[in-house]
Phi, psi and omega in degrees: 000123185269150183290143171283126187292132178256150179259105183289347182280356176238132179237116180266131171235162182306327188251354180201163173240142184231142182228152174256124173294129187256331181214156181299129179203186174254154188300314183294322175304312187295317185290322179298323183286321186273337182243057190303330182287340179269145177281169179306316182297317182299317184295318178299318179295320176302317177293312181302326182278001180074025183274355185245130174240147175237123187047049179066012172244129181301129175231134183246345182290132176299318185264026179298122183287133175259146173236160177304140179099341176286149179256124179253124182245135175244117177270144180278344175243173180293152178293158178303143183295127180273140176296141179288136178279141173239111177084013174205165175212152183269128180270319188200139176216133173221197186288343183252325190222155169234128178249123187239165168244121181266131171279156173303137180101344184260129176290142175289313182204148191282140175273167178306330178278347191244143174226037179283170171299140183225162173304316180300313180296316179297323177290324175304311176299328179295310181292335181281349177298321185268330179210112186298344182272351188292153172222165168240155188227137182289125176261315178206172183232156168246138174307150179311322185264006175261129173264173169126196189281134182215154182230143175233152172270158180257358175211161180295323180302316182287326180301310183296319177303316185284316183288332180284338184236026190304315183296321180277327181289318179284114183269334178203135172225102183245131178250159169252132180230130167260118182242165179280140173079170185265112180281128189280320179284133183288332169211160176190176179232140182240128179228132175196180177248125184259138179235157177248133181280177180291340176269015180069019180264136180267150175215158182278137161240136177259015169277119181311137175065017177261077181122196173266134186290132183227133179230130182233130181246133177228152177218136184281139176260314173199162182205162168217187190294339182264324189222158171225131169263123184226157170265131184234124176249133182266129173269327176232157178240084183261158179298130180053029189298309184294319179301320180286316184289331177288324173295319178309322186259019169084012178231071177306147186290133182310130177087357188263077182297325185303320185244045162095002182290140175256343188246150177229050187303327182252004179062029175195168174292136184271054181222127181223126182272102189282317183229139171225116177236134188208164172277122184298134191295333181244336180269331176083005177259161182283130174235146188222128177235130185231132173247170180281154174295128178304136181305324177305330185289340186261347181299327176300336185265001175261343184261162178282154184309322180296345183249005190280349180256000000 
């Protein structure tokens, strides 16, 4: 009596089927191949209901790229209910990091005085859906009223790796800033030493080594007589750095009353973290995340000057 040959790439359990990816393909094609008894519409429905996960993360996109070594799981029932995100969306997640886009108005992490909804708290709930022991760790922060790309670590080890080598690991941090007035120079660099006052407001000193050295580069995207939209690249990452530096050159960020703004033309702070590029802390390759310029930042250039305020 000969033994029946088993397929080790598939494991059957009462509640789910699991497959190992052998060659590069897209998720829908892979599922159609593995679930040949099901029609295309049935497979799409399984995807839409959140019953498919890749390496334990629920995926619903038909064209999600698969690479050899990944594990695809198909549940017979609906996936555990994911908490709905408020004010953020996930751009990328793997076993080590989560990269998000944060909306203006959402706190990165609560301060001792505040107990509001935060990005940190929502992501903690997200990772605990699959494993109650999971945690997320803050790597860097965005001000509450700044939107854009932000990263969290999924272990203390990865958090330390990133924070200890931040200056070398991060290859690009680009912001979009909408500022008051017309900046005359098409590009420039602002350099000063930043200090914090007793009221937690940052300010510039031009005396060498009098505070933390901060360097900001800017390049104009477009302008009119009332506003300038600029691309701002950080050479250093100090608290409120862009906000202080744009005030220093006489062009405070729109909506930034704390640092000299007189206008609230777009009903939010005119600062958006558009690009974050860095060396992946465990895989070692360069990853880059870019988001669109918020539509509100473009409205002052679509209106006549008399209506811009």
